[in-house]
N, C-alpha and C positions, 0 to 999 in steps of 0.2 A: 416411459424412461429409456425402452430402447430406440423411441423418435427423438430423442434429444442426444443419444449416445450417435445415432445418424446423422441429426443435422452439424453436430461436434467434428465428427469426420469428415463430412459434406464441406465444412470451412476450413478445415485446415488443409486438405487435400486440393478445392480449388483456391481456396486464397492465396494457397502460397504459390499455385502455379498460374496465380493470376500478378504476380510479384513482376517486377521487373527482372528484365536477365541480370543485369548486372547485382539487382538485390540477391537474386538467388545464387549469383555463383558467389559473391563474400561468403556468403552463409554454409555452400559447400566448402570454400577455401578454409573458412575459420573450423567449421567439422574434419578435415584432411588435416589438421594442423591437431586435433588429439587424435586423431587416429593414429599417427604415427607413430603416437607412444607405444603402440601395444601391435600395431599391424601395418607394416609397412605397404602392403601391395593394395591391401582397403583406401590407406590415406590416396597413393598416388591415382587409381579410380576416381579416387571424389575431385582429387587435382585436377585430371582431365577432364572431366565434366565440368568443372569451372573455368576450364581456359576456355571449353568450345563455347559457352552461355556467355564469357567475355568478348572471344573473337565476334560473335555472330552481335553483339551490341557496340563493336568497334571502340571497344574500352582498352587503350594502349597501356595504363596504369595497372586496371585490372588485371591484363595479360602478364605483363611483366613479374607481377606477385604473384602468378600464376607459374611461369617460367622458372620464377626462383623458388617456391614450395617444389616444384616438380625436380629440379636442382637439387635441394637438399635431400627429399626423400628417396631418390634414385642412388643418390651415394650413400645412404644409410643402407642400401640393400648388396654397395662395392658394384655400382654398375656405372661404371665411370666413365664408360663413351657417353651414356644417354645425359649422367646427371653435366657435363660439362657442353653437350648442344646445349641444353636447358638453360643454364647459367650464363651460357655465350651470347642466348637470346633473350635473356632478360638484360643482361649488360646493353645490348645493342640497345633495346626500348628502353631505358633509363638514360644510357647517351642521347637520346634525341629527344628529349624528355629535360636533359640537362639538370638531373638529378643528381647531384657528386654524391651522397649517403649512400643512396642506393646501389651507386656504381661500385661504392669500394664493398658493399656487400657480397656484392656478385663478384667482383675479383677476388674477396678473402676464399670464395665459395671456393672458384679454380685453384685459388694456394690449396685449401685442404686437399682438393683432387689428386694436385699434384704430390702434396707429401704421400698421400696413400700409394703413388706409382714409385716410391721413391727418387721423385728430382725434384730435390733437395734446393738445388740453386735455382730453379725454374720457380719455386714457388715462392722464394725469398721476393723475387723480380714481383710474382705479384701481388706479396704483401707488401711490399714497399709502393708500388701504385698505390695500394687504397691507402695506405697512409698518407700519400700525397695529398688526397681527396678531402678530407677530414679534418675538424676543427676537433683534435683530441681531449680538451678541457670541454665542449660542448657535445661530444659523442661519445661518451666513456664503455660503451657496449659497443661499440664497432670497435673501440681501440683495444676493449677484453678480447676480441677475436683474435685481432693480428697476433696481439700478444702472445694469445694463446698458441697459435697456427708456427709462432718461431718457438715456442717453447717446445712442440709435438717436433718439429727439424733438427732442433738440437740435440734432442732425447734420444730419437732415432737414428741419427749420424754418430753416437756414441761418447755425446759431451752433455752428462747431465747435471753438471756443477751452472752451465750457462740456461737448461730448461727450467732447472728449479727458480731461477730470477727473474725468468718470463713468466712460470705460470705464477708467481709472487705478483709479479706486477700485473697481469691480468686480473688476478683474484683484485687489486688494488681497485680497480676499475671498473669491476661488477659490482662492487660492492658500494657505486655511488649508483647503483640501478635499482630500480622494484623488484627487481626479480631475485630468490634468494636461491632459486632449481639453481640460476651458474655461479654463485657462489661454493653451493655445493659440490658443483660438476670439477671446478678449479681444485676444491680443498682435494676431491678424489684424483685428479691430475698430480696434486702437491705428494701425495701420497705415494703416488706410482713412483714418482721419479726419487723420492729417498729409499724406494727398492733399488731401483738402480744404481744408487749410490750405495747400498748392503748396509743400508739404514734401517733394517726391517721394525724396531719398536718405533720409530718414528714415522713408518710407512703406515705402520697395522692402526697407530692410532688417527691419521687423517684420512685412511680409507674406511672406519666405521665409523666417525664422526659425521662423512657423506652421507654411509648410507644411509645412517638414522633416519636423515631429510628426504629419503627419496621413497616413492611407492615402491612396497616389498617386490612387484610383479612387472614394473618397469624394465628397459634398457638400462639405466643408469643403474639401477639398482644387480641389475645383472653383470654389468664391467666393477662395479665394487667386489662381488663374489670372487669373479674373473682373476681380477688383484692380490685378493686376500689367496685365494689358490695357487697361484704365483710366487707368491711370498713361501708360503707353507710346503711349495716341492722344493725351494730352494733349502728351507731349515731341514729338509728330512723329517714332516710333520703328516705323515701319507693320511693318517686319518683326517684330519682337519681339510687339507690338500683337496681329496674326496667330495669332502662335505661341501664345499664354497664350490668347486664346480661342477658337481652335480646339481648344484641349485640356479647357478650359470645358462648351463647349455642347454634347457626346456625354454627359458625365458628366450633367449636367443632363436631358439628355432620356431619357436611358434610367432615371434616378431618378426622375421623373417631376414636376419642377420646372419647369414651363411662365413661369410668371415670372421666375424667373433664365434662364431660357432666352432668352425674350425683350428681355431686358435686355443678353444678351448677341450677342442678333442686332442688336438696333439700335447697337452699339459695331461689330460687323463691319461697319454702314453708315457710322458716321462715319468708318470708317479710308476704305472707299472715297470716301466725301465727298472727304476730304482729298487723293485721290491722283487728284478729276477723275472719277471713273468713277461719272458722276451715274445712270445707267441702273442698274445695281449697289446703289446706295447706298438709294436709292427705291425698289427692291423690299425690301430689307432693312428699310428704316425702316415700309412697309406692313402687312409680316409679323408684326414688332413691337405695331406698334399695335394690329391684329385680336385678337392677344392679348392683350394690356393691356385693352381693349375687354370683349371676350366676359369678363375676368377683374372686371370694374369699377375699374382699377386706376388712380383718374383723376390721381393723382402722376405716373404714368409715364407716362400716356399723354399730358397736358400735353406734356411734355418732347420726347416722340416728335413729337409735330404741330408744335411748335415747329421740330425738327430738320427734319419735310416743308418746312416754309415756308422760312426758311433756306434751304435745297438748292433750291429755286423762284424765291426771291426772285434769290440769287447766278445762275440761269441766263437769268431778265429773264423768265418766266412770272408775271406778276403778278397774273394771275385764281389761277390753283392756289395762289399762295402769299398769297393774302389769305384764302383759304378756312382752308387750314392755320392761318395764323397767329392767324386769328380766332377758332378753335379752342380751340386753345392758350390764349389769352386768358379765354377763357372757364371753361373746364376751372381757370385757373390763380385767376379771380376766386373761384369756388364755394369752394376751398378756401381764400383767403384769409378770406372773408367769415364763415368757419365760426371763425375765431381770435378767443375775444376777448379776448384781452390784444396788447396794441399791441407791446408788443417782439416777440411770435412773428411779428405782420403784420407789422413793419417789416421785421423780418429776413428775413421768407419773401420778401417783395416786394424786399430788396435781391438776395437771390440770383437771379428771376427777370426780374430789369430789363431784360435783354437782349431777353425777349421782346415787351415792349412795343416799344421802340425799334424790333427788326422790324417789327413791325405797322406801327407810322406811318411809316416809312421806306415799306413797301410803298404803303401809303394816299398819301405824297406824290409817291411815283412816279408812280402814278394820277393825281393832282391834276393835275400836270404836263403829261400827255399829254389830257386832259381835265376841263380849268379851270371848268366849269358843273356838274360833277355832284358836287360837296358832299362831293368826301375829304378835302380840308382842314380840313371840318369834323367827320369821322368822326376823323380825324387827331388833332385837339384833344382830341373825345371821352376817345380812347385813352390821351392824355395823360395828362387827368383822373385816370383809372381807375389809371395806371403811379403814382403816390402811395400810398405807405402810407400816410397817413391822408389820405381824401377833400375835398373843400371841403364834401361835405354833412354828414359827421359833423363837420368844425369847425364848422359852423353849427347842428349838433341841441346840440353839448356847449355851446356859448355861447347859447342861447335859453333864455328864461325862460318867454312863457307866447305858444304860439301856438293855443293850444286855445279855442277859445268855449264859452262854457256851461257854463267848468269853477272851479273855484276856483283863482286864482293860486297859494295858498298850497300847494294839492296838487301842483300842477305844478311846482313850484318845489322842492317836498319828493323829489317824481320824481325830477326833474333832479338834485340834487344826491346821492339813492342812490344812481345809476346812475354818477354819476362814479366815489365812492367806492369803487362796486364794482370799478369798470377801474381805480383806482387799487391798489387791495388784491390785484387779479390780477396786474398790474406785479411788486409788489413779492414774491409768490408765484413768477414765472418767475425771478426777480432773485435769490431765496435758496436755489432748484431749482437755478438755472446755477452754485452752488457747492458748496465741503463743506459742508452747514449740518447744525445742530442740530435736530433732532427733534421737542424741545420748541420753538422758533421757528415750525417749522410748525403744530404742532398750535395752538397761541396765534393763529396768522394765520388757518388754517383757521376758528376757533372765531367770528373776527368774521365772515369771509366770510359762516360762515355764515347768522349773524345780519341780516347786509346783505342777504342775499339773500332771508330769507324778508320782512324789513320791505319789500323790492322789491316783490314779488310780492302782497302785500297791499294798497298802493299802488296797485302796479300796476292789479288788478281792479278796484280804485274808480274809477279812471279812467274803465276799459274800457266801467264801467258809464256812465258820466256821456257819454261821446264814444267810439263804438269808433275813431274816428281817431287815436286815441293811438298804433298802431302804426305810423304813420306816419312816427310820432318817434322810437321806441324802436328801428326796425328801417331806416332808410334806405336808398335808393339814392344814384349819385352825381348831381348835377346835370346835366339835359341843358344847352343851349347856354341857349336861350329863359328858362328859370328862371334861370339866371346873370344876364343880361339882365337882366330883371325882380327879381329877388330881391338882388341882390348888386351889379350895377352903381347902377342906380337914379336915376341923372342924366345930362344928355349934357355934364358936363365931366368925367367920370371912365372911367378906361380901365383895365381888367385887362389884366395883360401874364403871360405863362404860359412859361415857358420849356424845355428840352427840350434838355438836353449830348449829342452822339453821338460816335462813336469818332473819324467823318468830316466830319463835318458836324452843326452845332446850329441847335436853331430857337427863333422866339420866336413866339408868337401874341396881336395886339394885339386885344385884344376891347372893343369899345364896346354903346352903348346898342343901337345900330342894324345894326351890321356888325361884320364880324370879319376878318382880314388876319394872312398867313400869312407870316415874313420868313425867308432863312436867315441864322447867322451861323457866326463861324468853329467849326472843330471843339473839344471839349470841353478838348485838353493846351493849346490856345492861351490859353481864356478862362481855364481855371486859372491859369495863370502870370500874366496877366495880374491875376488878381483879389491873388493871391498880392507883385508888385510894389505895388499900391497899400497891402493890408497895411502893408507894408514902407516904405512912402512916409509914411503918415498915422502909423505910428509915430514917425515924427520929428518934430523943432520946424519949425515952417511956414516956409520959406524960397520967395525964387521958383524958386527951382529945381528946389525939390521940389512946386511947384504947374504951374511948367511940364511936366514928367516924368510926375505926375501927368495932367496933360490930355491929353498923347501915348498915355500907360497905358491911360485909359478910351475912347479914340479908335481901334476896331478898324479894320484894314485891311480893306479888300474882299477878297473870296475870290480868290483867281486862275481863271482865266477854263478851266476844262477837266474832262473827263472824267474818274472814275475808276470801275474794276471797284464796284457794291455791293457791302455786306458785310451780315453778320447783326445787327452790334449797328449800325446806321446807314444812315443814307442815302450813298449813296457820290456823289453830284450835288453839287459846288462851284460852280455858275455865280454870275457877279455879279448877280444880279438875285433880287427876292422870288416865293414862288411863289404868291403869290395874285393 
């Protein structure tokens, strides 16, 4: 018996080793695909061994498959640089092989990397390149990946209605393929999109349906538990939230998904915060933030720094709150600054508005304690940043000639081209946000390419004549001094800037020489007053209507009372201005 076992072992070992290198490499690559479901580092090790064998056998197709697998596995670990490097290596070989289907897969993988980095417009470019290489009817799996990528972009940028449309399209494509796992993945993402739309019953139904189709210890099951945890955090069901989050965390940690594990850790911190366990919440948030910073994940890090700031604001630790909220705002601005489309920028700004409101609330608290330190000015500048389209952009888009020593016709041509590109980019996002025809997208992209080429030529001419042209093309928000000098212009003009808040609102009155901050009623009261004024103005003028309109537009003084501050706005409603 022992002899037979030894012979079996001998043939297994030496038979395997005597197989051609490409065959052994294929077996290792297939093994790595299974390993990736439970252990990313082990999958990477097997794929690297396969790549070595393919290289020794001078097998370019095998090498490209190994590169593509390594790109996916490193992406799963959030190693975005390595994922990009391997995906580009695969793309180069597939181009040499003239394999358009695999080129499309590599481009889609690169789009996912850009999504993870928050570079949404770059991701869209990769996805449209991918779509141009394939036949949608013949390759439903490839189209499912493209639609899924578009859905993720719209969800992340604050447009879940469009995200839902694309995930449903992706599901329709994946249903044409043999893989049921892809169907469950799209059902899961549809559930998460319903969560973003605050339709929690639909979210739970879809996510639980997806969970039933996954292995309990798989990454996909962990994702289901994470999303269910998010829903129960939002609904305040702390026991259920912790139950699901604590199921997801060990799976992510054992598989090697640091980003996803950090997301769960931050969510557990949110549960502790809601329960009033400030010290525990702070520890969770700091641990999550440390991971996001190590991974250079600026989208999630901005969100967690906001959570830390909100926590300290509610605890009355204004110095710490200001530091965290300022970092969150800076990260958020860096993301928004990269969005060339006004639609994306506006949607993203709306989805993160509470970060600015919390920061402004913190600064105003500090201003009341130290009225001569200029915190009211910092709050004004933060309010200006909070707007999806800053004053600097408005002035830039309407100016005609602020450069000296340059033909004004050339400056006007640059401005018109820049505006045309912005309009076409917005049209492109509008088109992609719905079920679109590829022919329409191709026509729009052709126009965009022509406009960009022409704009580059004109910009280069301007740059040679006057290097300061970049100050126009890439403006920053105006400072108070610049607003007073360039916008107000005389002593008879006043600029009013409003910020509506959940508990209290503010207005800054800016003159050429001064700035003052005043408190107003909370957003709900102002909104109701505006609604009544619209209704009264819609009717034929009458004495009673005029009296009612006058009463409606005269806000009552806020009651003298103190409220516990909240993250979305100041909690102080005393009857005095803060200047």
